[in-house]
C-alpha positions as CSV (number, residue, x, y, z in Angstrom):
1,M,-13.0,8.1,-9.7
2,L,-14.9,8.6,-6.5
3,L,-13.2,5.5,-5.0
4,A,-9.8,6.9,-6.1
5,T,-10.6,10.2,-4.4
6,V,-11.7,8.7,-1.1
7,G,-8.8,6.3,-1.1
8,S,-6.3,9.0,-1.9
9,V,-7.6,11.2,0.9
10,M,-7.0,8.3,3.3
11,Q,-3.6,7.5,2.0
12,G,-2.6,11.2,1.9
13,S,-3.6,11.4,5.6
14,I,-2.0,8.4,7.2
15,G,0.5,7.1,4.5
16,F,-1.5,4.3,2.9
17,G,-5.1,3.3,2.1
18,L,-5.8,3.9,-1.6
19,A,-6.0,0.2,-2.4
20,V,-7.8,-0.6,0.9
21,V,-10.8,1.6,-0.2
22,A,-10.7,1.0,-4.0
23,A,-9.4,-2.5,-4.7
24,P,-12.3,-4.6,-3.3
25,V,-15.0,-2.6,-5.1
26,L,-13.0,-2.2,-8.4
27,L,-12.3,-6.0,-8.4
28,M,-16.1,-6.5,-8.4
29,V,-16.6,-3.9,-11.2
30,N,-13.9,-5.4,-13.4
31,P,-11.0,-7.6,-12.2
32,V,-8.6,-5.9,-14.7
33,F,-8.5,-2.8,-12.5
34,V,-6.5,-4.8,-9.9
35,P,-3.5,-4.8,-9.5
36,G,-2.1,-3.0,-12.5
37,P,-4.2,0.2,-13.0
38,L,-4.6,0.8,-9.3
39,L,-0.9,0.3,-8.7
40,L,-0.2,2.9,-11.4
41,D,-2.3,5.4,-9.6
42,A,-0.7,4.5,-6.3
43,T,2.7,5.2,-7.9
44,V,1.6,8.7,-8.8
45,L,0.1,9.4,-5.4
46,V,3.0,8.2,-3.4
47,A,5.4,10.2,-5.6
48,L,3.4,13.4,-4.8
49,M,3.3,12.5,-1.1
50,A,7.1,11.9,-1.0
51,V,7.7,15.3,-2.4
52,R,5.3,16.9,0.1
53,E,6.7,15.2,3.1
54,R,10.4,15.0,1.9
55,R,11.7,16.7,5.0
56,D,10.5,13.9,7.3
57,V,11.7,10.9,5.3
58,I,13.8,8.3,7.2
59,V,16.4,8.1,4.4
60,G,18.3,5.2,5.9
61,D,15.4,2.8,5.6
62,I,14.6,3.4,1.9
63,G,17.3,1.1,0.7
64,L,16.5,-1.7,3.1
65,A,12.8,-1.6,2.3
66,T,13.5,-1.4,-1.4
67,I,15.6,-4.6,-1.2
68,G,12.7,-6.2,0.6
69,R,10.2,-5.1,-2.0
70,I,12.3,-6.5,-4.8
71,L,12.6,-9.8,-3.0
72,G,8.9,-9.9,-2.4
73,T,7.9,-8.9,-6.0
74,L,9.8,-11.8,-7.7
75,P,7.7,-14.7,-6.1
76,A,4.6,-12.6,-6.3
77,A,5.0,-12.2,-10.1
78,Y,5.4,-15.9,-10.4
79,A,2.3,-16.5,-8.2
80,V,0.2,-14.2,-10.3
81,S,1.2,-15.9,-13.5
82,T,0.9,-19.5,-12.5
83,L,-0.9,-20.1,-9.2
84,P,-4.2,-19.3,-7.5
85,V,-3.8,-15.8,-6.0
86,S,-6.6,-16.4,-3.4
87,V,-4.3,-18.7,-1.3
88,Y,-1.6,-16.0,-1.0
89,E,-4.1,-13.2,-0.4
90,L,-5.7,-15.3,2.4
91,L,-2.3,-15.9,4.1
92,F,-1.4,-12.2,3.7
93,A,-4.7,-11.0,5.3
94,L,-4.2,-13.4,8.2
95,L,-0.7,-12.2,8.8
96,I,-1.8,-8.5,8.8
97,L,-4.6,-9.3,11.3
98,L,-2.1,-11.0,13.5
99,G,0.2,-8.0,13.3
100,V,-2.6,-5.6,14.2
101,L,-3.7,-7.8,17.2
102,I,-0.1,-8.0,18.5
103,S,0.3,-4.2,18.1
104,A,-3.1,-3.5,19.8
105,L,-2.0,-5.6,22.7
106,G,1.0,-3.4,23.2
107,W,3.8,-5.4,21.6
108,H,6.0,-2.9,19.8
109,I,7.4,-4.0,16.4
110,P,10.6,-2.0,16.3
111,A,11.8,-0.5,13.0
112,T,15.1,-2.5,13.0
113,P,16.9,-3.2,9.7
114,R,15.7,-6.8,9.8
115,N,12.1,-5.8,10.4
116,V,12.2,-3.2,7.7
117,I,13.4,-5.7,5.2
118,A,10.9,-8.3,6.3
119,A,8.1,-5.8,6.0
120,G,9.4,-4.8,2.6
121,I,9.2,-8.4,1.4
122,L,5.6,-8.7,2.6
123,S,4.7,-5.4,1.1
124,G,6.2,-6.1,-2.3
125,F,4.5,-9.5,-2.4
126,A,1.1,-8.2,-1.4
127,S,1.3,-5.1,-3.6
128,T,2.1,-7.2,-6.7
129,I,-0.7,-9.7,-6.2
130,S,-3.4,-7.4,-4.8
131,S,-2.2,-3.8,-4.9
132,V,-2.7,-3.6,-1.1
133,G,0.9,-3.3,0.1
134,G,0.7,-0.7,2.8
135,P,-0.1,-2.5,6.1
136,P,3.2,-4.4,6.6
137,M,5.3,-1.2,6.4
138,A,2.8,0.9,8.3
139,L,2.8,-1.5,11.3
140,V,6.6,-1.1,11.6
141,Y,6.4,2.7,11.6
142,Q,3.1,3.0,13.6
143,H,4.9,4.7,16.6
144,E,6.4,7.4,14.5
145,K,4.8,10.8,14.0
146,G,2.4,11.4,11.1
147,P,4.8,13.3,8.8
148,R,7.6,10.7,9.3
149,I,5.1,7.8,8.5
150,R,3.7,9.5,5.5
151,G,7.1,10.6,4.1
152,T,9.0,7.4,4.7
153,L,6.2,5.1,3.4
154,S,5.7,7.3,0.4
155,A,9.4,7.3,-0.5
156,I,9.6,3.5,-0.1
157,F,6.4,2.9,-2.0
158,T,7.5,5.2,-4.9
159,I,10.4,2.9,-5.7
160,G,8.6,-0.3,-4.7
161,A,5.5,0.4,-6.8
162,V,7.7,0.9,-9.9
163,V,9.3,-2.4,-9.2
164,S,5.9,-4.1,-8.9
165,L,4.7,-2.5,-12.1
166,I,7.8,-3.8,-13.9
167,G,7.2,-7.2,-12.5
168,L,3.6,-7.1,-13.8
169,W,4.7,-5.9,-17.2
170,W,7.3,-8.7,-17.4
171,I,4.6,-11.3,-17.0
172,G,2.2,-9.6,-19.4
173,R,-0.2,-8.2,-16.7
174,F,0.4,-4.5,-17.4
175,G,0.0,-3.2,-20.9
176,R,-2.0,-0.6,-22.9
177,T,-5.4,-1.6,-21.3
178,E,-4.1,-1.3,-17.8
179,L,-2.4,2.0,-18.5
180,L,-5.6,3.5,-19.9
181,L,-7.7,2.3,-17.0
182,G,-5.1,3.7,-14.6
183,L,-5.3,7.1,-16.3
184,L,-9.1,7.0,-16.0
185,L,-8.8,7.0,-12.2
186,L,-6.0,9.5,-12.0
187,P,-8.1,12.7,-11.7
188,G,-9.6,11.2,-8.5
189,V,-6.1,10.6,-7.1
190,V,-5.1,14.2,-7.8
191,V,-8.2,15.6,-6.0
192,G,-7.8,13.3,-3.1
193,F,-4.2,14.3,-2.7
194,A,-5.1,17.9,-2.6
195,V,-7.8,17.4,0.0
196,S,-5.4,15.3,2.2
197,R,-3.3,18.4,2.7
198,Y,-6.1,19.6,5.1
199,T,-7.1,16.2,6.7
200,T,-3.5,15.5,7.8
201,Q,-3.7,18.3,10.3
202,F,-6.7,16.6,12.0
203,I,-5.1,13.1,11.9
204,D,-1.9,14.3,13.4
205,R,-3.7,16.1,16.2
206,V,-5.8,13.1,17.1
207,H,-2.9,10.6,17.0
208,I,-2.0,8.6,14.0
209,R,-1.3,5.1,15.5
210,P,-5.0,4.2,16.0
211,A,-5.7,5.2,12.4
212,V,-2.8,3.0,11.1
213,L,-4.0,0.0,13.1
214,A,-7.7,0.5,12.0
215,V,-6.9,0.9,8.3
216,S,-4.5,-2.1,8.4
217,A,-7.3,-4.3,9.9
218,L,-9.7,-2.9,7.4
219,A,-7.3,-3.8,4.6
220,A,-7.0,-7.4,5.8
221,L,-10.7,-7.8,6.3
222,A,-11.4,-6.4,2.8
223,I,-9.0,-9.0,1.3
224,L,-10.6,-11.8,3.3
225,V,-14.1,-10.9,2.2
226,R,-12.9,-10.7,-1.4
227,V,-11.2,-14.1,-1.2
228,L,-14.2,-15.8,0.5
229,L,-16.7,-14.3,-2.0
């Protein structure tokens, strides 16, 4: 619950981060926590955030990103059920680190329809196999203001997370056990969301882009460490 609280404060502040904080540790506690239970909690969190930031959502991008999420979820569900996940997690982590490096060097990744769909595909794939699906979408929107990043990502993730959960259920990786474990972490999510109402004010004043890049890099490094160990 403590991990869920800290991760929810982070996600509530910049638009993603719950799985970045919680997934690596929960995986060591018990692998069954990832991705299903954590993805369930993320679904509740992003729904709450989407309502809170609804006035700043970039509505036109929701459909594009959702298409991408669906396209990314299908091969991810297949990979989870038949192939070693570590290979795909390693590739995903390296791609995110490359994106962070490119962005840090000043190359702007514009939020064009093509890039939004591509980011949605990566996000859907990564979310389904590891529950860490935020960085690809966040890199596309890193130059937007805080409320637009949080609102748009949350609206996209609300739909996308449901799609990923359906994919996991379809292959038998989300059932009663995963549901109960997800509910066990839920109080931490609610507390973290409430606290983030105050931390967003600080993040928005400081500038959100460095936070997005830092947390994206942290997510990729956490996945690399998990795969290598």
